[in-house]
C-alpha positions in Angstrom: 78.0 -95.5 183.9 80.3 -92.9 185.2 79.9 -91.7 188.8 79.9 -88.1 187.7 76.7 -88.7 185.6 75.1 -90.4 188.6 75.7 -87.4 190.8 74.6 -85.0 188.1 71.3 -87.0 187.7 70.8 -86.9 191.5 71.4 -83.2 191.7 69.1 -82.5 188.8 66.4 -84.6 190.4 66.9 -83.0 193.8 66.6 -79.5 192.3 63.4 -80.4 190.6 62.0 -81.9 193.8 63.1 -79.0 195.9 60.8 -76.8 193.8 57.8 -78.9 194.9 58.9 -79.8 198.5 55.4 -80.0 199.8 54.4 -82.7 197.3 57.6 -84.7 198.1 56.8 -84.6 201.8 53.2 -85.8 201.1 54.5 -88.7 199.1 57.1 -89.7 201.7 54.3 -89.4 204.3 52.3 -91.9 202.3 55.3 -94.3 202.3 55.7 -93.9 206.0 52.0 -94.7 206.5 52.2 -97.8 204.4 55.4 -99.0 206.2 53.8 -98.4 209.6 50.7 -100.3 208.6 52.8 -103.3 207.3 55.4 -103.5 210.1 54.5 -101.2 213.1 55.6 -97.8 214.2 59.0 -98.6 215.7 61.8 -98.0 213.2 64.2 -100.1 215.2 61.9 -103.1 214.6 60.6 -102.2 211.2 63.3 -102.1 208.6 61.1 -100.7 205.8 60.0 -97.8 208.0 63.7 -97.2 209.0 64.6 -96.9 205.3 61.8 -94.5 204.5 62.8 -92.3 207.5 66.3 -92.2 206.1 64.9 -91.1 202.8 62.8 -88.5 204.6 65.8 -87.1 206.4 67.9 -86.9 203.2 65.0 -84.8 201.7 65.2 -82.4 204.7 61.9 -83.5 206.1 61.7 -82.1 209.6 62.0 -84.6 212.5 58.7 -83.5 214.0 57.0 -83.9 210.7 58.4 -87.5 210.4 57.2 -88.2 214.0 53.7 -86.8 213.3 53.5 -88.9 210.2 54.4 -92.1 212.1 52.0 -91.3 214.9 49.1 -90.6 212.6 49.8 -93.4 210.2 47.7 -96.3 211.6 44.6 -94.1 212.1 44.9 -92.4 208.7 45.2 -95.7 206.9 42.4 -97.5 208.7 40.0 -97.5 205.8 42.5 -97.0 202.9 44.3 -99.9 201.2 47.2 -98.7 199.2 48.7 -101.1 196.7 52.2 -101.1 195.3 52.2 -101.1 191.5 55.3 -100.9 189.2 55.1 -99.8 185.6 57.9 -100.2 183.1 58.3 -98.6 179.7 60.4 -96.5 177.4 60.8 -92.8 177.0 62.0 -91.0 173.8 64.8 -92.9 171.9 64.4 -96.0 174.1 65.3 -94.5 177.5 64.4 -97.1 180.2 61.8 -95.9 182.8 60.5 -97.6 185.9 57.5 -96.0 187.7 56.9 -97.0 191.3 53.4 -96.2 192.6 51.2 -96.4 195.7 47.5 -96.2 194.9 44.1 -97.0 196.1 42.7 -96.8 192.6 44.6 -98.9 190.0 42.4 -97.8 187.1 43.1 -94.1 187.7 46.8 -94.7 188.1 47.2 -96.9 185.0 45.3 -94.3 182.9 47.5 -91.5 184.2 50.8 -93.3 183.7 49.8 -94.4 180.2 48.8 -90.8 179.3 52.1 -89.5 180.6 54.1 -91.9 178.4 52.0 -91.4 175.2 52.0 -87.6 175.6 55.8 -87.5 175.7 56.7 -89.9 172.9 57.1 -92.9 175.2 55.3 -96.1 175.6 54.5 -98.5 178.4 56.0 -102.0 178.2 55.4 -105.3 179.9 56.6 -106.2 183.4 60.3 -106.9 183.3 60.9 -105.2 179.9 63.5 -102.7 181.4 64.0 -103.7 185.1 66.7 -106.2 184.1 68.8 -103.1 183.2 68.8 -101.9 186.8 70.1 -103.2 190.1 68.2 -102.7 193.3 70.6 -101.1 195.7 71.0 -98.9 198.7 72.5 -95.6 197.5 73.9 -92.8 199.6 75.2 -89.7 197.9 77.3 -87.1 199.8 78.5 -83.8 198.4 82.3 -83.5 198.5 83.4 -80.7 200.8 86.6 -79.7 202.5 85.4 -80.8 206.0 84.8 -84.4 204.9 87.9 -86.7 205.1 87.7 -89.1 202.2 89.6 -91.9 203.8 87.7 -91.6 207.0 84.3 -91.7 205.2 85.4 -94.7 203.1 86.4 -96.6 206.2 83.1 -95.8 207.9 81.2 -97.0 204.8 83.1 -100.2 204.2 83.5 -101.1 207.9 79.7 -100.9 208.3 79.0 -103.2 205.3 79.0 -101.1 202.1 79.5 -102.9 198.8 81.3 -100.0 197.1 82.6 -96.5 197.7 83.1 -94.1 194.8 85.0 -90.8 195.1 83.9 -88.5 192.3 85.0 -85.0 191.4 82.2 -83.4 193.5 80.6 -86.2 195.4 81.0 -89.5 197.2 78.7 -92.4 196.5 78.2 -95.3 198.8 76.5 -98.4 197.4 75.0 -101.2 199.6 72.8 -104.2 199.3 69.1 -103.3 200.2 69.6 -105.4 203.4 72.7 -103.5 204.6 71.4 -100.0 203.7 70.0 -99.1 207.1 73.2 -100.1 209.0 75.5 -98.2 206.6 73.3 -95.1 206.5 73.2 -95.1 210.3 77.0 -95.3 210.5 77.3 -92.3 208.1 74.8 -90.3 210.2 76.6 -91.2 213.4 79.8 -89.8 211.8 78.0 -86.5 211.5 77.9 -86.6 207.7 74.9 -85.2 205.9 73.8 -86.9 202.7 72.3 -85.4 199.6 70.3 -88.6 198.9 69.9 -91.8 200.9 67.4 -94.4 199.7 66.8 -97.9 198.3 66.7 -97.2 194.6 67.1 -98.8 191.2 70.5 -98.0 189.9 70.9 -98.2 186.1 73.7 -100.4 184.8 74.2 -98.0 181.8 72.8 -94.6 180.9 71.3 -93.3 177.7 72.4 -89.8 176.5 69.9 -88.0 174.3 71.3 -85.7 171.6 68.0 -84.3 170.1 66.7 -81.2 171.9 63.2 -82.4 171.2 63.9 -85.8 172.8 65.4 -84.1 175.9 62.4 -81.8 176.2 60.0 -84.7 176.0 62.0 -86.8 178.5 62.0 -84.0 181.0 58.3 -83.6 180.4 57.7 -87.3 181.0 59.7 -87.2 184.3 57.9 -84.1 185.4 54.4 -85.3 184.6 55.1 -88.6 186.3 56.5 -87.0 189.5 53.5 -84.6 189.6 51.2 -87.5 189.9 50.1 -88.1 193.5 50.2 -91.9 193.1 53.8 -91.9 191.8 56.4 -92.5 194.6 59.5 -92.9 192.5 60.6 -92.5 188.9 63.8 -94.4 188.0 65.4 -94.1 184.6 68.6 -94.4 182.7 68.5 -91.0 181.1 71.9 -89.2 181.4 70.8 -85.8 182.5 74.3 -84.4 182.7 
């Protein structure tokens, strides 16, 4: 998959999410709450929380909002048991889709996910049916600007443990193992460089380009419907949105 397509997909997703920033913040707040419940409220001692905070910052979530979410987390989740559930399936023309959920009601979530797929000419598959087509990685996307020195950024990334550094036409992409993501992201932040996206994600090994306008419309509809669902935290796919 070309790096340019990756960046185009990221930008497309970010533009879509920016239009519903409140919902994105609510979902990240839920991730923060679960991370705090599982590993405590100190990001320096809780790597999962540290990664979610990085994602929150990349989504322009205000620091005071992040702090409030962390402080409120343990109290808020006292009587709520969220469960991680991952669904896998296919969109129009076989586009691979992974849906990452946090829910306290599995039946409701399953029904909603199934409905989203069927409404948009997709279908749910079994566990593992598409995940083998993705790699779990830390991914940091930075928009290319004149004030960022490419060589300097590459050295910061690689010296801090990045697996790969890609310089695209209008972006830089830094790939890490999930374990090294926090360290590399912190190094980028310390260098004063703002990322467009920074998170642990599922990176597709190849992309699928749709040629039918009807398929494209249905794929966009599937993504939108899934992302609108309060139980859905992440939607990963190999649809080339460029």
